[in-house]
A tleap script that builds the chain and sets N, CA, C and O, in Angstrom:
source leaprc.protein.ff14SB
mol = sequence {
  NMET PRO GLU ALA ASP VAL ASP THR LYS ALA
  GLY ALA THR ALA ASP VAL GLU ALA ALA ASP
  GLU ALA PRO PRO ASP SER ILE VAL CYS SER
  LEU SER PHE GLU VAL PHE VAL ASP PRO VAL
  LEU ALA ALA ASP GLY GLN THR TYR GLU ARG
  ALA LEU ILE LEU GLU TYR TRP GLU ARG PHE
  GLY LEU ARG SER PRO MET SER ASN ALA PRO
  LEU GLU THR ASN ALA LEU PHE ARG ASN GLN
  ARG ILE ARG ASP ALA VAL ASP GLU TYR ARG
  ALA LYS ILE MET ARG GLY ALA SER VAL ILE
  SER THR ASN LYS LYS CSER
}
set mol.1.N position { -12.599 -34.542 11.037 }
set mol.1.CA position { -11.984 -33.281 11.431 }
set mol.1.C position { -13.089 -32.243 11.608 }
set mol.1.O position { -13.948 -32.109 10.736 }
set mol.2.N position { -13.083 -31.502 12.727 }
set mol.2.CA position { -14.120 -30.490 12.939 }
set mol.2.C position { -14.064 -29.409 11.862 }
set mol.2.O position { -13.006 -29.102 11.314 }
set mol.3.N position { -15.244 -28.840 11.576 }
set mol.3.CA position { -15.346 -27.844 10.518 }
set mol.3.C position { -14.488 -26.612 10.803 }
set mol.3.O position { -13.932 -26.025 9.875 }
set mol.4.N position { -14.372 -26.209 12.075 }
set mol.4.CA position { -13.589 -25.019 12.436 }
set mol.4.C position { -12.122 -25.203 12.056 }
set mol.4.O position { -11.470 -24.249 11.633 }
set mol.5.N position { -11.597 -26.426 12.203 }
set mol.5.CA position { -10.208 -26.677 11.839 }
set mol.5.C position { -9.977 -26.476 10.347 }
set mol.5.O position { -8.935 -25.965 9.937 }
set mol.6.N position { -10.948 -26.880 9.543 }
set mol.6.CA position { -10.831 -26.726 8.106 }
set mol.6.C position { -10.784 -25.248 7.748 }
set mol.6.O position { -9.961 -24.831 6.933 }
set mol.7.N position { -11.671 -24.446 8.358 }
set mol.7.CA position { -11.697 -23.015 8.073 }
set mol.7.C position { -10.386 -22.352 8.480 }
set mol.7.O position { -9.879 -21.499 7.751 }
set mol.8.N position { -9.831 -22.724 9.623 }
set mol.8.CA position { -8.580 -22.135 10.099 }
set mol.8.C position { -7.456 -22.438 9.120 }
set mol.8.O position { -6.678 -21.550 8.772 }
set mol.9.N position { -7.367 -23.678 8.677 }
set mol.9.CA position { -6.310 -24.034 7.735 }
set mol.9.C position { -6.488 -23.337 6.401 }
set mol.9.O position { -5.506 -22.924 5.786 }
set mol.10.N position { -7.727 -23.199 5.940 }
set mol.10.CA position { -7.980 -22.498 4.677 }
set mol.10.C position { -7.567 -21.046 4.807 }
set mol.10.O position { -6.964 -20.491 3.888 }
set mol.11.N position { -7.880 -20.421 5.929 }
set mol.11.CA position { -7.482 -19.027 6.156 }
set mol.11.C position { -5.981 -18.886 6.208 }
set mol.11.O position { -5.431 -17.922 5.675 }
set mol.12.N position { -5.303 -19.836 6.843 }
set mol.12.CA position { -3.839 -19.795 6.933 }
set mol.12.C position { -3.228 -19.925 5.548 }
set mol.12.O position { -2.258 -19.240 5.223 }
set mol.13.N position { -3.800 -20.811 4.730 }
set mol.13.CA position { -3.291 -20.975 3.369 }
set mol.13.C position { -3.458 -19.690 2.579 }
set mol.13.O position { -2.557 -19.300 1.836 }
set mol.14.N position { -4.591 -19.028 2.726 }
set mol.14.CA position { -4.826 -17.769 2.017 }
set mol.14.C position { -3.820 -16.719 2.455 }
set mol.14.O position { -3.331 -15.952 1.625 }
set mol.15.N position { -3.497 -16.667 3.761 }
set mol.15.CA position { -2.523 -15.695 4.249 }
set mol.15.C position { -1.131 -15.981 3.711 }
set mol.15.O position { -0.405 -15.053 3.356 }
set mol.16.N position { -0.749 -17.246 3.645 }
set mol.16.CA position { 0.561 -17.612 3.109 }
set mol.16.C position { 0.631 -17.216 1.636 }
set mol.16.O position { 1.641 -16.671 1.191 }
set mol.17.N position { -0.429 -17.484 0.881 }
set mol.17.CA position { -0.452 -17.111 -0.528 }
set mol.17.C position { -0.371 -15.601 -0.686 }
set mol.17.O position { 0.290 -15.113 -1.602 }
set mol.18.N position { -1.039 -14.846 0.200 }
set mol.18.CA position { -1.016 -13.384 0.124 }
set mol.18.C position { 0.390 -12.853 0.331 }
set mol.18.O position { 0.766 -11.845 -0.267 }
set mol.19.N position { 1.173 -13.517 1.172 }
set mol.19.CA position { 2.542 -13.066 1.438 }
set mol.19.C position { 3.404 -13.165 0.189 }
set mol.19.O position { 4.398 -12.449 0.067 }
set mol.20.N position { 3.041 -14.039 -0.738 }
set mol.20.CA position { 3.807 -14.223 -1.971 }
set mol.20.C position { 3.326 -13.308 -3.100 }
set mol.20.O position { 3.992 -13.205 -4.130 }
set mol.21.N position { 2.182 -12.644 -2.923 }
set mol.21.CA position { 1.606 -11.809 -3.965 }
set mol.21.C position { 2.190 -10.402 -3.930 }
set mol.21.O position { 2.591 -9.907 -2.876 }
set mol.22.N position { 2.229 -9.779 -5.080 }
set mol.22.CA position { 2.625 -8.373 -5.152 }
set mol.22.C position { 1.497 -7.525 -4.544 }
set mol.22.O position { 0.332 -7.920 -4.592 }
set mol.23.N position { 1.836 -6.379 -3.980 }
set mol.23.CA position { 0.789 -5.526 -3.411 }
set mol.23.C position { -0.134 -4.994 -4.514 }
set mol.23.O position { 0.291 -4.842 -5.660 }
set mol.24.N position { -1.382 -4.714 -4.173 }
set mol.24.CA position { -2.295 -4.152 -5.171 }
set mol.24.C position { -1.788 -2.795 -5.659 }
set mol.24.O position { -1.192 -2.044 -4.888 }
set mol.25.N position { -2.018 -2.483 -6.915 }
set mol.25.CA position { -1.578 -1.205 -7.489 }
set mol.25.C position { -2.117 -0.008 -6.717 }
set mol.25.O position { -1.470 1.037 -6.655 }
set mol.26.N position { -3.296 -0.157 -6.130 }
set mol.26.CA position { -3.928 0.966 -5.431 }
set mol.26.C position { -3.143 1.434 -4.211 }
set mol.26.O position { -3.356 2.553 -3.742 }
set mol.27.N position { -2.244 0.609 -3.687 }
set mol.27.CA position { -1.467 1.016 -2.510 }
set mol.27.C position { 0.013 1.216 -2.836 }
set mol.27.O position { 0.858 1.261 -1.941 }
set mol.28.N position { 0.311 1.333 -4.127 }
set mol.28.CA position { 1.689 1.531 -4.575 }
set mol.28.C position { 1.821 2.934 -5.183 }
set mol.28.O position { 1.030 3.326 -6.042 }
set mol.29.N position { 2.810 3.665 -4.733 }
set mol.29.CA position { 3.059 5.022 -5.233 }
set mol.29.C position { 3.533 4.982 -6.681 }
set mol.29.O position { 4.390 4.175 -7.039 }
set mol.30.N position { 2.974 5.851 -7.505 }
set mol.30.CA position { 3.352 5.894 -8.919 }
set mol.30.C position { 4.713 6.549 -9.133 }
set mol.30.O position { 5.241 6.507 -10.244 }
set mol.31.N position { 5.291 7.148 -8.103 }
set mol.31.CA position { 6.625 7.740 -8.218 }
set mol.31.C position { 7.719 6.779 -7.771 }
set mol.31.O position { 8.776 6.703 -8.397 }
set mol.32.N position { 7.468 6.049 -6.694 }
set mol.32.CA position { 8.495 5.149 -6.146 }
set mol.32.C position { 8.269 3.688 -6.506 }
set mol.32.O position { 9.190 2.873 -6.442 }
set mol.33.N position { 7.049 3.366 -6.880 }
set mol.33.CA position { 6.644 1.979 -7.141 }
set mol.33.C position { 6.795 1.111 -5.896 }
set mol.33.O position { 7.026 -0.094 -5.989 }
set mol.34.N position { 6.662 1.740 -4.732 }
set mol.34.CA position { 6.704 1.041 -3.449 }
set mol.34.C position { 5.392 1.286 -2.713 }
set mol.34.O position { 4.662 2.231 -3.011 }
set mol.35.N position { 5.109 0.419 -1.750 }
set mol.35.CA position { 3.897 0.564 -0.948 }
set mol.35.C position { 3.973 1.880 -0.178 }
set mol.35.O position { 5.016 2.233 0.372 }
set mol.36.N position { 2.856 2.596 -0.150 }
set mol.36.CA position { 2.790 3.884 0.535 }
set mol.36.C position { 3.130 3.773 2.018 }
set mol.36.O position { 2.863 2.757 2.661 }
set mol.37.N position { 3.721 4.836 2.539 }
set mol.37.CA position { 3.920 5.008 3.976 }
set mol.37.C position { 3.065 6.174 4.448 }
set mol.37.O position { 2.380 6.075 5.465 }
set mol.38.N position { 3.104 7.286 3.706 }
set mol.38.CA position { 2.348 8.488 4.039 }
set mol.38.C position { 1.650 8.993 2.779 }
set mol.38.O position { 2.088 9.973 2.176 }
set mol.39.N position { 0.556 8.323 2.377 }
set mol.39.CA position { -0.120 8.693 1.137 }
set mol.39.C position { -0.899 10.002 1.265 }
set mol.39.O position { -1.632 10.214 2.231 }
set mol.40.N position { -0.725 10.878 0.267 }
set mol.40.CA position { -1.450 12.147 0.246 }
set mol.40.C position { -2.071 12.358 -1.126 }
set mol.40.O position { -1.544 11.916 -2.147 }
set mol.41.N position { -3.192 13.038 -1.120 }
set mol.41.CA position { -3.917 13.353 -2.348 }
set mol.41.C position { -3.521 14.758 -2.788 }
set mol.41.O position { -3.593 15.701 -2.000 }
set mol.42.N position { -3.104 14.900 -4.042 }
set mol.42.CA position { -2.701 16.194 -4.596 }
set mol.42.C position { -3.826 16.774 -5.457 }
set mol.42.O position { -4.842 16.121 -5.697 }
set mol.43.N position { -3.626 18.010 -5.916 }
set mol.43.CA position { -4.642 18.720 -6.689 }
set mol.43.C position { -4.965 18.053 -8.025 }
set mol.43.O position { -6.011 18.334 -8.610 }
set mol.44.N position { -4.096 17.182 -8.516 }
set mol.44.CA position { -4.382 16.478 -9.777 }
set mol.44.C position { -5.259 15.248 -9.560 }
set mol.44.O position { -5.575 14.528 -10.507 }
set mol.45.N position { -5.650 15.012 -8.304 }
set mol.45.CA position { -6.524 13.874 -7.994 }
set mol.45.C position { -5.778 12.570 -7.802 }
set mol.45.O position { -6.396 11.523 -7.603 }
set mol.46.N position { -4.458 12.621 -7.860 }
set mol.46.CA position { -3.633 11.431 -7.699 }
set mol.46.C position { -3.093 11.352 -6.271 }
set mol.46.O position { -2.936 12.369 -5.595 }
set mol.47.N position { -2.816 10.141 -5.833 }
set mol.47.CA position { -2.208 9.925 -4.523 }
set mol.47.C position { -0.726 9.647 -4.706 }
set mol.47.O position { -0.316 8.870 -5.569 }
set mol.48.N position { 0.069 10.311 -3.862 }
set mol.48.CA position { 1.525 10.178 -3.915 }
set mol.48.C position { 2.063 9.983 -2.502 }
set mol.48.O position { 1.380 10.274 -1.520 }
set mol.49.N position { 3.270 9.497 -2.414 }
set mol.49.CA position { 3.989 9.472 -1.146 }
set mol.49.C position { 4.372 10.927 -0.837 }
set mol.49.O position { 4.960 11.604 -1.679 }
set mol.50.N position { 4.039 11.406 0.369 }
set mol.50.CA position { 4.221 12.816 0.709 }
set mol.50.C position { 5.641 13.312 0.409 }
set mol.50.O position { 5.808 14.314 -0.286 }
set mol.51.N position { 6.643 12.635 0.916 }
set mol.51.CA position { 8.022 13.092 0.744 }
set mol.51.C position { 8.405 13.162 -0.733 }
set mol.51.O position { 9.139 14.061 -1.145 }
set mol.52.N position { 7.913 12.223 -1.523 }
set mol.52.CA position { 8.289 12.183 -2.941 }
set mol.52.C position { 7.623 13.277 -3.763 }
set mol.52.O position { 8.255 13.850 -4.651 }
set mol.53.N position { 6.353 13.578 -3.484 }
set mol.53.CA position { 5.697 14.639 -4.250 }
set mol.53.C position { 6.307 15.990 -3.891 }
set mol.53.O position { 6.442 16.854 -4.758 }
set mol.54.N position { 6.676 16.184 -2.631 }
set mol.54.CA position { 7.324 17.437 -2.240 }
set mol.54.C position { 8.686 17.574 -2.916 }
set mol.54.O position { 9.054 18.658 -3.370 }
set mol.55.N position { 9.421 16.487 -2.979 }
set mol.55.CA position { 10.723 16.484 -3.666 }
set mol.55.C position { 10.542 16.750 -5.163 }
set mol.55.O position { 11.305 17.506 -5.764 }
set mol.56.N position { 9.532 16.124 -5.751 }
set mol.56.CA position { 9.249 16.328 -7.174 }
set mol.56.C position { 8.976 17.802 -7.448 }
set mol.56.O position { 9.515 18.370 -8.399 }
set mol.57.N position { 8.140 18.423 -6.616 }
set mol.57.CA position { 7.812 19.838 -6.809 }
set mol.57.C position { 9.039 20.735 -6.644 }
set mol.57.O position { 9.173 21.735 -7.350 }
set mol.58.N position { 9.921 20.392 -5.732 }
set mol.58.CA position { 11.151 21.176 -5.569 }
set mol.58.C position { 11.995 21.128 -6.843 }
set mol.58.O position { 12.579 22.132 -7.250 }
set mol.59.N position { 12.051 19.966 -7.457 }
set mol.59.CA position { 12.894 19.784 -8.651 }
set mol.59.C position { 12.246 20.318 -9.928 }
set mol.59.O position { 12.933 20.901 -10.766 }
set mol.60.N position { 10.929 20.129 -10.090 }
set mol.60.CA position { 10.270 20.408 -11.363 }
set mol.60.C position { 9.192 21.486 -11.300 }
set mol.60.O position { 8.585 21.809 -12.321 }
set mol.61.N position { 8.950 22.037 -10.136 }
set mol.61.CA position { 7.900 23.041 -9.991 }
set mol.61.C position { 6.553 22.393 -9.703 }
set mol.61.O position { 6.419 21.170 -9.670 }
set mol.62.N position { 5.576 23.239 -9.501 }
set mol.62.CA position { 4.241 22.780 -9.101 }
set mol.62.C position { 3.482 22.235 -10.314 }
set mol.62.O position { 2.624 22.902 -10.894 }
set mol.63.N position { 3.832 21.003 -10.669 }
set mol.63.CA position { 3.241 20.325 -11.820 }
set mol.63.C position { 2.830 18.914 -11.411 }
set mol.63.O position { 3.347 18.357 -10.442 }
set mol.64.N position { 1.909 18.357 -12.154 }
set mol.64.CA position { 1.501 16.976 -11.934 }
set mol.64.C position { 2.555 16.033 -12.502 }
set mol.64.O position { 2.918 16.153 -13.673 }
set mol.65.N position { 3.048 15.105 -11.703 }
set mol.65.CA position { 3.993 14.120 -12.241 }
set mol.65.C position { 3.353 13.197 -13.280 }
set mol.65.O position { 4.051 12.607 -14.105 }
set mol.66.N position { 2.052 13.077 -13.239 }
set mol.66.CA position { 1.363 12.163 -14.146 }
set mol.66.C position { 1.092 12.796 -15.515 }
set mol.66.O position { 1.222 12.135 -16.545 }
set mol.67.N position { 0.713 14.084 -15.522 }
set mol.67.CA position { 0.330 14.725 -16.782 }
set mol.67.C position { 1.230 15.899 -17.170 }
set mol.67.O position { 1.163 16.399 -18.293 }
set mol.68.N position { 2.057 16.323 -16.245 }
set mol.68.CA position { 2.926 17.500 -16.410 }
set mol.68.C position { 2.132 18.804 -16.470 }
set mol.68.O position { 2.698 19.855 -16.769 }
set mol.69.N position { 0.840 18.749 -16.191 }
set mol.69.CA position { 0.012 19.960 -16.171 }
set mol.69.C position { 0.321 20.769 -14.911 }
set mol.69.O position { 0.599 20.199 -13.856 }
set mol.70.N position { 0.270 22.093 -15.024 }
set mol.70.CA position { 0.485 22.910 -13.826 }
set mol.70.C position { -0.650 22.688 -12.828 }
set mol.70.O position { -1.800 22.474 -13.212 }
set mol.71.N position { -0.306 22.744 -11.545 }
set mol.71.CA position { -1.302 22.579 -10.494 }
set mol.71.C position { -1.629 23.947 -9.889 }
set mol.71.O position { -0.762 24.816 -9.802 }
set mol.72.N position { -2.868 24.128 -9.479 }
set mol.72.CA position { -3.305 25.401 -8.927 }
set mol.72.C position { -2.901 25.580 -7.473 }
set mol.72.O position { -2.850 26.704 -6.976 }
set mol.73.N position { -2.613 24.476 -6.787 }
set mol.73.CA position { -2.287 24.562 -5.364 }
set mol.73.C position { -1.320 23.447 -4.984 }
set mol.73.O position { -1.265 22.399 -5.627 }
set mol.74.N position { -0.562 23.699 -3.927 }
set mol.74.CA position { 0.322 22.665 -3.398 }
set mol.74.C position { -0.286 21.982 -2.177 }
set mol.74.O position { 0.404 21.280 -1.438 }
set mol.75.N position { -1.583 22.196 -1.977 }
set mol.75.CA position { -2.270 21.565 -0.845 }
set mol.75.C position { -2.235 20.044 -0.997 }
set mol.75.O position { -2.473 19.510 -2.081 }
set mol.76.N position { -1.939 19.372 0.087 }
set mol.76.CA position { -1.932 17.913 0.127 }
set mol.76.C position { -2.872 17.465 1.229 }
set mol.76.O position { -2.904 18.059 2.307 }
set mol.77.N position { -3.629 16.427 0.961 }
set mol.77.CA position { -4.579 15.903 1.925 }
set mol.77.C position { -4.257 14.441 2.208 }
set mol.77.O position { -4.084 13.640 1.289 }
set mol.78.N position { -4.181 14.110 3.481 }
set mol.78.CA position { -3.920 12.729 3.888 }
set mol.78.C position { -4.979 11.818 3.269 }
set mol.78.O position { -6.175 12.087 3.381 }
set mol.79.N position { -4.547 10.758 2.626 }
set mol.79.CA position { -5.484 9.820 2.004 }
set mol.79.C position { -5.695 8.645 2.955 }
set mol.79.O position { -4.987 7.640 2.901 }
set mol.80.N position { -6.690 8.803 3.827 }
set mol.80.CA position { -6.938 7.809 4.857 }
set mol.80.C position { -7.399 6.479 4.278 }
set mol.80.O position { -7.068 5.423 4.816 }
set mol.81.N position { -8.159 6.518 3.188 }
set mol.81.CA position { -8.628 5.271 2.571 }
set mol.81.C position { -7.438 4.424 2.123 }
set mol.81.O position { -7.419 3.213 2.348 }
set mol.82.N position { -6.453 5.048 1.494 }
set mol.82.CA position { -5.268 4.321 1.036 }
set mol.82.C position { -4.433 3.875 2.229 }
set mol.82.O position { -3.904 2.763 2.239 }
set mol.83.N position { -4.313 4.732 3.225 }
set mol.83.CA position { -3.557 4.365 4.428 }
set mol.83.C position { -4.173 3.127 5.096 }
set mol.83.O position { -3.452 2.230 5.533 }
set mol.84.N position { -5.503 3.086 5.171 }
set mol.84.CA position { -6.183 1.930 5.759 }
set mol.84.C position { -5.938 0.675 4.925 }
set mol.84.O position { -5.736 -0.407 5.477 }
set mol.85.N position { -5.953 0.814 3.599 }
set mol.85.CA position { -5.703 -0.330 2.713 }
set mol.85.C position { -4.273 -0.844 2.887 }
set mol.85.O position { -4.040 -2.052 2.861 }
set mol.86.N position { -3.319 0.067 3.064 }
set mol.86.CA position { -1.926 -0.330 3.299 }
set mol.86.C position { -1.818 -1.079 4.622 }
set mol.86.O position { -1.162 -2.118 4.699 }
set mol.87.N position { -2.458 -0.555 5.660 }
set mol.87.CA position { -2.432 -1.222 6.967 }
set mol.87.C position { -3.026 -2.627 6.878 }
set mol.87.O position { -2.495 -3.571 7.463 }
set mol.88.N position { -4.119 -2.758 6.151 }
set mol.88.CA position { -4.761 -4.064 5.975 }
set mol.88.C position { -3.830 -5.027 5.224 }
set mol.88.O position { -3.705 -6.193 5.598 }
set mol.89.N position { -3.192 -4.539 4.183 }
set mol.89.CA position { -2.264 -5.363 3.404 }
set mol.89.C position { -1.090 -5.818 4.278 }
set mol.89.O position { -0.720 -6.992 4.260 }
set mol.90.N position { -0.510 -4.894 5.035 }
set mol.90.CA position { 0.630 -5.248 5.885 }
set mol.90.C position { 0.231 -6.248 6.966 }
set mol.90.O position { 1.001 -7.154 7.287 }
set mol.91.N position { -0.965 -6.091 7.529 }
set mol.91.CA position { -1.443 -7.041 8.539 }
set mol.91.C position { -1.604 -8.428 7.924 }
set mol.91.O position { -1.272 -9.435 8.549 }
set mol.92.N position { -2.112 -8.471 6.707 }
set mol.92.CA position { -2.292 -9.748 6.014 }
set mol.92.C position { -0.939 -10.413 5.758 }
set mol.92.O position { -0.797 -11.625 5.921 }
set mol.93.N position { 0.049 -9.617 5.358 }
set mol.93.CA position { 1.397 -10.138 5.121 }
set mol.93.C position { 1.987 -10.669 6.426 }
set mol.93.O position { 2.605 -11.733 6.447 }
set mol.94.N position { 1.794 -9.926 7.508 }
set mol.94.CA position { 2.341 -10.346 8.803 }
set mol.94.C position { 1.672 -11.647 9.269 }
set mol.94.O position { 2.339 -12.521 9.822 }
set mol.95.N position { 0.376 -11.774 9.049 }
set mol.95.CA position { -0.304 -13.029 9.405 }
set mol.95.C position { 0.286 -14.173 8.599 }
set mol.95.O position { 0.508 -15.261 9.130 }
set mol.96.N position { 0.539 -13.932 7.318 }
set mol.96.CA position { 1.133 -14.960 6.461 }
set mol.96.C position { 2.525 -15.324 6.925 }
set mol.96.O position { 2.884 -16.502 6.934 }
set mol.97.N position { 3.319 -14.335 7.311 }
set mol.97.CA position { 4.674 -14.594 7.807 }
set mol.97.C position { 4.620 -15.379 9.100 }
set mol.97.O position { 5.457 -16.251 9.334 }
set mol.98.N position { 3.644 -15.080 9.943 }
set mol.98.CA position { 3.485 -15.797 11.205 }
set mol.98.C position { 3.126 -17.259 10.947 }
set mol.98.O position { 3.639 -18.155 11.618 }
set mol.99.N position { 2.250 -17.496 9.981 }
set mol.99.CA position { 1.844 -18.862 9.642 }
set mol.99.C position { 3.045 -19.627 9.100 }
set mol.99.O position { 3.254 -20.785 9.460 }
set mol.100.N position { 3.836 -18.988 8.236 }
set mol.100.CA position { 5.022 -19.644 7.675 }
set mol.100.C position { 5.990 -19.987 8.796 }
set mol.100.O position { 6.526 -21.095 8.833 }
set mol.101.N position { 6.221 -19.056 9.705 }
set mol.101.CA position { 7.133 -19.275 10.835 }
set mol.101.C position { 6.639 -20.426 11.713 }
set mol.101.O position { 7.428 -21.278 12.121 }
set mol.102.N position { 5.364 -20.452 11.997 }
set mol.102.CA position { 4.785 -21.506 12.822 }
set mol.102.C position { 4.908 -22.848 12.133 }
set mol.102.O position { 5.220 -23.848 12.779 }
set mol.103.N position { 4.667 -22.888 10.825 }
set mol.103.CA position { 4.769 -24.143 10.081 }
set mol.103.C position { 6.196 -24.677 10.066 }
set mol.103.O position { 6.391 -25.892 10.080 }
set mol.104.N position { 7.186 -23.811 10.038 }
set mol.104.CA position { 8.578 -24.257 10.022 }
set mol.104.C position { 8.987 -24.881 11.358 }
set mol.104.O position { 9.858 -25.750 11.397 }
set mol.105.N position { 8.360 -24.440 12.447 }
set mol.105.CA position { 8.662 -24.977 13.772 }
set mol.105.C position { 8.080 -26.370 13.964 }
set mol.105.O position { 8.585 -27.163 14.759 }
set mol.106.N position { 7.013 -26.658 13.226 }
set mol.106.CA position { 6.314 -27.948 13.386 }
set mol.106.C position { 7.103 -29.086 12.852 }
set mol.106.O position { 6.654 -30.231 12.912 }
savepdb mol mol.pdb
quit
């Protein structure tokens, strides 16, 4: 069997295994426990899902959900690093789903 075929199958196996794994904690919101859609960085240095942190502040005031400490600002900054990690994770899951689908047809 050519070496390239072995590498392709090993990569496919890794993608299938990734589809069964839980997402890394770094891309999961600490408020919803779901994978981020619109991750933003707040003044407490934590990343939250934008809609959820805004809702939290409406209900409880301008406080950190993690420490309950008051925050000096309601400024939110798009967390591109986390967004990129989420995109990478979703692409990996989709590759795994594609491999599973292809294997079922065989």
